[in-house]
N, C-alpha and C positions, 0 to 999 in steps of 0.2 A: 501512203500507197492506201490506194482504194482498189481491189475484183471487184470486176461487175460483168454483165452481160454487152453485148455489144448494142449499141445504139444505133439508131441512121444516121445521128446530125455525127457520128463516129467516123465514118465510113472514107472520108478521105482524109483523115488522119492514120487510120491505122492502114491503110496505102502507103503515103510517107514513111510512118517506123517501119513498114516490112521492107519498103525500100534502101532504106539507109541502110537497115540492118545487115541485109543482103548484100550492099553495093560494094565490100571487097573481099566477098566468102569467095575463094577461089573454087569449089565444085558448084558454084551457082550460077545458070544462067540468067537470072532476072527475071524469073516471072512469079516470083510468090505471088506480090502482088497481083497479077492476073489469077492467079490461080484462085487465091481467096475470093474474087467475083465472080468468077466464076463456080466457083460451088456457092456461093450467095446466089447468085442468079440460078443457081438450079438447084436449089431447097433440098443441097447435101450440104449444108456450113451447120454440124450437128450441135458441136454446141464453138463457139465465137467470146473467147475472153478479153477481154482488156485489162490492164493493169494504166490506172490515172494518179494523177498528182494534182488535185484541183481542177479544174478543164484539162491540162492537159493529157494527152496519152500517150505512154512512154512506154507502153507493154500489148503485142495481141499474143494470143495461142489460137488455134481451130484444130478443131475434130471433126471426122467426117467420116463416112463407112465406107467400108473395102467388102471386099469377097472372099471369101476363100474357095477355092474350085469351083469358080463363080455362083458359090452358094451365098445368102445373108445368114450368116449365123453370129450376127448380133458384136459383130467386132467390127472396131476401127480404127483410124489412124488419124495419129497426132504428126502437128505441120500443117503450114510451119510455124514456128515460134518466133517472133521478133523481139527485141528490145533495145531499143534507142542508143547507138553505139555509146555515146558518154557516158554512161548508165550501165552498162554490161556490168559480169561481174558481180554486181551487188542482188542476187538472188530473185531481182523481178520475175527473170526466165522460168526460174525453177517454182516457185509462188503460184504464176500461172497453172503450171504443166500441174502442181499437187491440184488445187483449186479444180481444171478441166477432169483427169483423174477419178477423184471426189466425184462428180456430177455425172459422168458416164454410170461409173457404179450405181449411184445414186438410181440410175432412168435404166436399171437393167444388162446393161453392158457386159457380155462375157469376157471380153477382153480388149488390149487396144495392140496395135503394131506402132513403129517408127523407124524410118532409115536417121540414122546421126553416130553421134560420136557415144563409143560404149563407155569411154573412161565418163562420161557424164550421165548418160542415163540409168546406169545401171542404179544410181542411187536411189532411182524410183521404184527399180524393181525389176525394167528391164533385163530380158536376159537374152542373149543368140539361142536360138534351138534350129537345129539343120533338120527338122521337120518342116519348117515354114518357109517359105522359100517367093523372095521375088525378084523375080527375073532383071538379067542387066546390071544386080546391085551387089558388091561384095558380100558375101556374107555374113561377115564379123561385122559389117555395120548397121543391119538388118535385126531386130531386133522383137519381144514379143512381152506382154506382160496380159497376164491370166489373172482375169476377176473370178469366174467361176464355171466346173465344169473342167473335163480333162482340155489339158494344149491340143488343139488342133495342127492337124498334117494337111500340105496342100502348099497350093499357090494363092498370094495372096496378087488382089487387082485393086489400085484406086479408085476413085470414081476418076469417069474421064473426062473431066476436068483439068488432073493433072499430067494429060498426052494433049492435050489442047492448047496449051498456050506457048 
């Protein structure tokens, strides 16, 4: 398996892997492929990595900017992250996440947030922080990872692509 930057010819495969990965997820409203496309179209897909075996795309992760209390503070949101269903549980998603977090750090990001399973994301250093809020989300599933500076406080807003789909 190789992890690399998304290329234009990967877009259809990313859409399919993402749709397949979220097809049976209870909390999904099946908009994840549209969110990725909207982020890309808006120039807000900061990092878009694929996991490939040969010519086949088997996973994808996206990172995009978030604001805290309406301000850009060099923080980013992780997600969606997708792995082909028959290959889940083999570390592909984790490898994509680790590579993406490394790239964010290298770009000078201050931190990263996500909405996801704490049991899974704690292994990457994410933790709950009551000072950082995401409206209408259960606080135990909203997590942050600080790269530099102090832990921020305030309300997180993801790119408009997340609400437009």
